[in-house]
Legacy VTK file of the C-alpha trace (Angstrom):
# vtk DataFile Version 3.0
C-alpha trace
ASCII
DATASET POLYDATA
POINTS 436 float
23.156 -31.312 -23.132
20.653 -31.874 -25.867
19.556 -34.865 -24.620
19.321 -33.744 -21.074
17.137 -30.475 -22.341
15.441 -32.911 -25.066
14.129 -35.177 -21.924
13.216 -31.865 -19.907
10.861 -30.906 -23.016
9.270 -33.964 -23.051
8.188 -33.772 -19.656
7.828 -30.004 -18.878
7.189 -28.223 -22.782
10.121 -25.704 -21.983
10.565 -24.803 -25.505
6.725 -23.626 -25.971
7.081 -22.045 -22.491
10.505 -20.132 -24.043
8.568 -19.680 -27.681
5.545 -18.157 -26.212
7.162 -15.723 -23.227
10.630 -15.201 -24.649
10.293 -15.539 -28.229
7.432 -13.083 -28.579
7.661 -10.185 -30.965
7.153 -6.913 -28.911
5.574 -4.414 -31.349
6.944 -1.291 -33.149
7.676 1.458 -30.739
7.620 0.026 -27.381
10.070 2.481 -25.411
11.586 2.800 -21.767
8.103 3.772 -20.598
6.935 0.389 -21.232
9.311 -1.066 -18.530
7.140 -0.061 -15.612
4.934 -2.975 -15.546
8.595 -4.549 -14.890
9.834 -2.223 -12.520
6.883 -2.531 -10.453
7.367 -6.544 -10.575
10.484 -6.512 -9.210
9.677 -4.000 -6.097
7.637 -6.482 -5.155
9.832 -9.513 -5.410
12.614 -7.010 -3.569
9.362 -6.298 -1.083
8.844 -10.062 -0.286
12.546 -11.118 0.166
13.377 -8.370 2.891
10.033 -8.657 4.434
10.642 -12.824 5.054
14.493 -11.285 6.663
12.593 -8.781 8.803
9.944 -11.587 9.609
12.489 -13.999 11.419
13.142 -10.880 13.837
9.638 -9.556 14.768
7.512 -10.601 17.427
3.590 -9.485 16.398
2.579 -8.239 19.856
2.041 -5.193 21.713
4.672 -6.284 24.764
7.195 -7.541 21.783
6.719 -5.792 18.627
8.423 -2.506 19.171
11.253 -3.595 21.185
11.686 -6.471 18.454
11.953 -3.917 15.709
14.539 -1.697 17.978
16.467 -4.608 18.528
16.027 -5.732 14.701
17.490 -1.689 13.762
20.229 -1.678 16.852
21.559 -4.766 17.057
21.234 -7.383 14.400
23.776 -6.930 11.478
22.808 -4.718 8.470
19.272 -5.090 10.308
18.382 -1.020 10.024
19.905 -0.791 6.393
17.004 -3.828 5.859
14.384 -2.453 7.132
15.137 0.986 5.675
15.888 -0.803 1.923
11.934 -2.345 3.002
10.392 0.402 3.619
12.163 2.695 0.668
10.965 -0.173 -1.599
7.601 0.156 -0.640
7.819 3.671 -1.432
9.336 3.001 -5.103
6.546 0.019 -5.508
3.165 2.425 -4.892
5.487 5.151 -7.225
5.996 2.755 -10.274
2.623 1.050 -9.788
0.614 4.547 -9.869
3.035 5.971 -12.508
1.982 2.112 -14.384
-1.034 2.873 -14.587
-0.765 6.732 -15.706
0.849 5.184 -18.965
-1.691 2.940 -19.517
-4.645 5.595 -19.314
-2.796 8.008 -21.189
-1.910 5.568 -23.363
-5.528 4.141 -23.773
-4.187 0.723 -23.217
-7.198 -0.487 -21.193
-9.650 -0.752 -24.461
-10.370 -3.715 -26.303
-9.317 -6.345 -25.948
-7.201 -5.621 -22.745
-10.303 -4.291 -20.163
-10.029 -7.531 -17.729
-6.118 -6.865 -18.103
-7.065 -3.247 -16.416
-9.414 -4.834 -14.300
-6.746 -6.669 -12.653
-4.321 -4.141 -12.284
-6.788 -1.700 -10.505
-7.279 -4.477 -7.759
-3.332 -4.882 -7.503
-3.124 -1.411 -7.314
-5.797 -1.662 -4.279
-3.400 -4.204 -2.845
-0.348 -2.203 -2.763
-2.115 0.603 -0.704
-3.293 -2.179 1.551
0.287 -3.419 1.930
1.041 0.381 3.068
-1.538 0.828 5.506
-1.588 -2.780 7.338
2.370 -2.968 7.149
1.834 0.993 8.877
1.012 -0.465 12.332
3.861 -3.096 12.542
6.560 -0.743 14.065
3.805 -0.232 17.336
5.770 3.229 17.623
3.869 6.114 18.022
3.251 7.297 14.446
2.113 3.860 14.064
-0.587 3.524 16.633
-2.106 7.018 16.251
-2.216 6.731 12.272
-3.928 3.902 12.069
-6.643 5.294 15.307
-6.633 7.826 12.910
-7.616 5.475 9.783
-9.746 3.721 11.875
-11.743 6.756 13.085
-12.002 7.420 9.326
-13.748 3.945 8.619
-16.214 4.517 12.057
-18.040 7.171 10.005
-18.946 5.044 7.277
-22.933 5.230 7.788
-25.079 2.399 9.150
-21.843 -0.288 8.775
-18.823 2.057 9.879
-18.887 0.967 13.733
-19.172 -2.690 12.684
-16.121 -2.138 10.062
-14.189 -0.685 12.788
-14.519 -3.191 15.275
-13.842 -6.227 12.204
-10.954 -4.131 11.302
-9.492 -3.803 15.304
-10.912 -7.295 16.821
-12.231 -4.971 19.649
-13.701 -1.463 20.855
-9.788 -0.417 21.000
-6.190 -0.942 19.431
-4.245 -4.011 20.829
-2.750 -7.166 20.655
-5.439 -8.514 18.319
-5.121 -5.447 16.426
-1.709 -5.981 15.555
-1.870 -9.620 14.856
-4.664 -9.001 12.623
-2.663 -6.657 10.816
0.384 -8.566 10.405
-1.292 -11.944 9.313
-3.078 -9.535 6.828
0.409 -7.728 5.559
2.118 -11.011 5.394
-0.432 -13.407 4.518
-3.464 -12.190 2.697
-2.045 -9.570 0.784
0.519 -11.486 -0.656
-1.667 -14.525 -1.627
-3.876 -12.139 -3.453
-1.476 -10.120 -5.450
0.829 -13.099 -6.158
-2.857 -14.713 -7.625
-4.248 -11.196 -9.795
-0.491 -11.016 -10.330
-0.674 -13.800 -12.367
-3.513 -13.518 -13.788
-2.458 -9.897 -15.013
0.560 -11.723 -16.365
-1.072 -14.280 -18.575
-3.639 -11.472 -19.751
-0.420 -9.357 -20.923
1.306 -12.484 -22.389
-2.264 -13.691 -24.279
-3.336 -10.368 -25.778
0.119 -8.939 -26.116
1.918 -5.927 -24.776
-0.413 -2.769 -26.215
1.554 -0.381 -29.756
2.062 2.498 -29.127
-1.538 4.828 -30.212
-1.660 6.008 -33.275
-3.950 8.831 -34.990
-6.523 6.557 -36.239
-8.338 6.447 -39.454
-12.121 6.757 -40.467
-11.228 2.888 -41.460
-10.985 2.167 -37.955
-13.851 4.354 -36.713
-16.144 2.371 -34.283
-19.331 2.799 -36.596
-17.215 0.792 -38.739
-18.520 -3.347 -38.122
-15.332 -4.186 -38.684
-13.252 -2.187 -36.573
-11.978 -4.132 -34.263
-10.670 -7.173 -36.908
-9.274 -3.807 -38.679
-6.894 -3.339 -35.228
-6.073 -6.685 -34.880
-4.433 -6.639 -38.187
-2.834 -3.323 -37.697
-1.190 -4.745 -34.403
-0.113 -7.977 -35.903
1.303 -5.891 -38.341
3.374 -3.784 -35.758
4.354 -6.240 -33.806
6.348 -8.177 -37.227
7.951 -5.082 -37.614
9.027 -4.720 -34.053
11.746 -6.892 -31.631
11.402 -10.187 -29.398
10.850 -10.124 -25.645
14.627 -11.811 -25.681
17.008 -10.266 -25.425
15.654 -6.768 -26.560
12.967 -5.880 -23.856
14.648 -7.916 -21.561
17.525 -5.493 -22.165
15.272 -2.613 -21.033
13.527 -4.015 -18.034
17.139 -4.939 -16.719
18.101 -1.585 -17.203
15.435 0.076 -15.825
15.495 -2.144 -12.541
18.797 -1.769 -12.449
18.596 2.475 -12.047
15.344 2.677 -9.841
16.806 -0.356 -7.425
20.250 1.919 -7.357
18.528 5.088 -6.432
15.987 3.222 -3.426
19.707 1.487 -2.334
21.083 5.064 -2.127
17.820 6.711 -0.566
17.359 3.867 2.230
21.673 4.664 2.871
20.735 8.555 2.972
17.672 8.858 4.988
17.610 5.126 6.542
13.601 4.096 8.657
12.866 6.154 11.701
11.783 4.666 14.553
9.699 6.809 17.003
9.225 6.415 20.750
6.976 3.232 21.769
3.136 3.819 21.452
1.501 5.798 24.068
-2.365 5.373 23.683
-3.264 7.809 26.569
-0.647 10.259 25.064
-3.550 12.188 22.614
-1.217 15.219 22.090
0.410 13.265 19.697
-0.129 14.667 15.857
0.092 11.743 13.372
1.583 12.200 9.957
1.211 9.285 7.657
2.989 8.143 4.637
3.562 9.886 1.499
0.680 8.530 -0.352
-1.547 8.894 2.421
-1.327 12.692 2.599
-3.823 13.696 0.197
-6.387 11.448 1.538
-6.334 13.174 5.235
-5.569 16.845 3.453
-8.732 15.952 1.764
-10.928 15.524 5.111
-9.940 18.924 6.177
-12.627 20.264 3.227
-14.624 18.474 5.102
-15.986 19.642 8.367
-18.263 17.947 10.640
-20.903 15.257 8.719
-19.435 16.387 5.605
-16.354 14.021 6.438
-18.808 11.016 6.056
-19.360 12.248 2.858
-15.794 12.651 1.973
-14.829 9.225 3.617
-17.711 7.512 1.165
-19.052 8.803 -1.637
-15.591 10.115 -3.087
-13.881 6.922 -2.831
-16.784 5.291 -4.171
-16.918 7.582 -7.464
-13.444 7.240 -7.896
-13.313 3.363 -7.578
-16.545 2.882 -9.902
-14.586 5.435 -12.898
-11.536 3.147 -12.559
-13.187 0.351 -12.986
-16.084 1.277 -15.361
-13.099 3.260 -17.493
-12.723 0.743 -20.240
-16.867 0.200 -20.695
-17.308 3.922 -20.568
-14.184 5.090 -22.968
-15.543 2.368 -25.492
-13.685 2.200 -29.482
-10.895 2.378 -31.181
-9.359 5.351 -30.509
-6.536 5.130 -28.141
-4.167 8.459 -29.309
-4.561 11.422 -26.556
-5.373 13.679 -29.161
-8.845 11.480 -30.190
-9.955 11.864 -26.154
-9.289 15.313 -25.196
-11.578 15.755 -22.772
-10.729 12.835 -20.469
-6.711 13.372 -21.157
-7.738 16.578 -19.676
-9.832 15.173 -16.890
-6.491 12.617 -15.968
-4.001 15.438 -15.675
-6.424 17.219 -13.667
-7.055 14.309 -11.298
-3.390 14.406 -11.220
-2.742 17.917 -10.396
-5.265 17.856 -7.632
-3.727 14.957 -6.066
0.155 16.326 -6.145
-1.900 19.362 -4.607
-3.397 18.005 -1.848
-0.157 15.679 -1.415
2.223 18.876 -0.921
-0.510 20.684 1.119
-0.714 17.817 3.617
2.780 17.142 3.907
3.311 21.276 4.652
-0.140 21.448 6.733
-0.138 20.560 10.564
-2.267 17.538 11.161
-4.215 17.212 14.282
-5.597 14.553 16.068
-8.749 14.806 17.746
-9.684 11.297 17.933
-8.230 9.920 21.199
-9.665 13.435 23.105
-13.198 12.280 22.205
-12.526 9.237 23.376
-14.434 8.656 27.162
-11.949 5.994 28.892
-9.335 8.045 27.788
-11.311 11.194 29.334
-12.326 9.596 32.268
-8.736 7.875 33.173
-7.471 11.013 32.870
-10.285 12.755 35.980
-9.355 9.554 37.873
-5.774 10.303 37.826
-6.142 13.570 39.164
-9.112 13.324 41.629
-7.756 10.183 43.043
-4.527 11.827 43.465
-2.204 8.724 41.743
0.614 11.488 41.012
1.630 11.043 44.717
3.114 7.227 43.537
2.926 7.401 40.079
4.889 9.336 37.060
3.035 9.674 34.011
4.667 12.009 31.377
7.794 12.374 33.508
5.882 14.035 36.064
4.696 12.258 39.987
5.964 10.877 42.377
8.613 7.181 42.481
7.340 5.023 44.836
5.132 3.040 42.361
5.498 1.906 38.803
5.253 4.266 35.941
2.201 4.304 34.119
3.268 5.650 30.831
2.689 2.427 29.192
0.986 -0.008 32.049
-2.049 -0.171 29.387
0.482 -1.686 26.741
1.927 -4.244 28.697
-0.909 -5.150 31.163
-4.293 -6.312 30.068
-7.597 -5.163 31.606
-8.071 -8.258 33.594
-5.064 -8.161 35.744
-5.441 -4.305 36.088
-8.942 -5.392 37.602
-7.343 -8.115 40.069
-4.511 -5.684 40.844
-7.283 -2.936 41.982
-8.808 -5.040 43.904
-6.307 -6.984 45.400
-2.861 -6.191 44.779
-0.796 -8.184 47.458
-2.322 -11.151 46.099
-1.024 -9.938 42.201
2.344 -8.553 43.329
3.007 -10.084 46.967
5.126 -7.693 48.550
3.645 -4.304 47.023
3.918 -1.538 49.145
LINES 1 437
436 0 1 2 3 4 5 6 7 8 9 10 11 12 13 14 15 16 17 18 19 20 21 22 23 24 25 26 27 28 29 30 31 32 33 34 35 36 37 38 39 40 41 42 43 44 45 46 47 48 49 50 51 52 53 54 55 56 57 58 59 60 61 62 63 64 65 66 67 68 69 70 71 72 73 74 75 76 77 78 79 80 81 82 83 84 85 86 87 88 89 90 91 92 93 94 95 96 97 98 99 100 101 102 103 104 105 106 107 108 109 110 111 112 113 114 115 116 117 118 119 120 121 122 123 124 125 126 127 128 129 130 131 132 133 134 135 136 137 138 139 140 141 142 143 144 145 146 147 148 149 150 151 152 153 154 155 156 157 158 159 160 161 162 163 164 165 166 167 168 169 170 171 172 173 174 175 176 177 178 179 180 181 182 183 184 185 186 187 188 189 190 191 192 193 194 195 196 197 198 199 200 201 202 203 204 205 206 207 208 209 210 211 212 213 214 215 216 217 218 219 220 221 222 223 224 225 226 227 228 229 230 231 232 233 234 235 236 237 238 239 240 241 242 243 244 245 246 247 248 249 250 251 252 253 254 255 256 257 258 259 260 261 262 263 264 265 266 267 268 269 270 271 272 273 274 275 276 277 278 279 280 281 282 283 284 285 286 287 288 289 290 291 292 293 294 295 296 297 298 299 300 301 302 303 304 305 306 307 308 309 310 311 312 313 314 315 316 317 318 319 320 321 322 323 324 325 326 327 328 329 330 331 332 333 334 335 336 337 338 339 340 341 342 343 344 345 346 347 348 349 350 351 352 353 354 355 356 357 358 359 360 361 362 363 364 365 366 367 368 369 370 371 372 373 374 375 376 377 378 379 380 381 382 383 384 385 386 387 388 389 390 391 392 393 394 395 396 397 398 399 400 401 402 403 404 405 406 407 408 409 410 411 412 413 414 415 416 417 418 419 420 421 422 423 424 425 426 427 428 429 430 431 432 433 434 435
């Protein structure tokens, strides 16, 4: 094999790549907490693979989306399991990336020289949340439709720009075919491309600067007032690397064990819980109470404490403050001190934020969520009035009540566009020959 390997090395430099990536030493003290980054990468790969397989059976249009998901779940061999694995893989990815960020925060690994690594990680976290939101609508069932409606309503509360942003997001005034196609394209094209780009940047920076060493109680010699503290930290880091082990096979062994364990957990949950599919989306059913996925529950619960005009404050200002603090963190908390005992106030604030997030998530899981958005929609209210005033129930059924002479009206707005409906009202016999 040596001549072949030499030939490949001359043309690809694979031995140098192996030396840089696999043979590099990892600082002494790196433990199982450092496997969270590799676990997150594994979940991304799992989502890509299962997403491609699901996309082979999915049709991104209101007329066929729900039926294609239902067919996939009930008819395609192992289709229900594949969909369940994709759903719970998304949950695993959110959990792992969140825990990975917490590990970096509490260990102060965002400090010099890893500020840009932290910034790219923050962007990747938001991409993961974006995956969850855009993928939410794709099954086109009741939960997907109304939870996305509430999300669009939140965007509309943004001062000055809200209406325009919501219109861009939906592709019009209401959720429909354009919205579904737009969300599908963002979910399978835009976010994967951005994630791959910034993941490559993130991994390059991790290799370039090296995995951060576990924090030590700093000595006066590494105090920020010392003009040479950066050089002293780098020298100490090189000492810890020299005392550590190589990435292959020691660190990869830990990563493999951690990935295997979390995959078995997700596999078990996917087999046990499955992935639910509610009734077909019904834009006229304004009594439906949407409950979002658990990683959005805290936001929905928090909004209940800001009624009326204060809702815009909660939707715009609070997230803006949180996002700004995350991006500004490595520039606000500078200096060599990384140990939690040397950053007591910041660590305490971090724990308060985590406990608050857990509290609001639990509250949101057990508190009924109401959806006043549809009831306030003037088109829905006018449609209800017309249905009653014109005695449509003599011939048509709506929500299980009414006559059987004409078609059921529950889903007519999904399967027929406005032009077809208007022309049918004006000249029904032309559009549907033989109609009564």
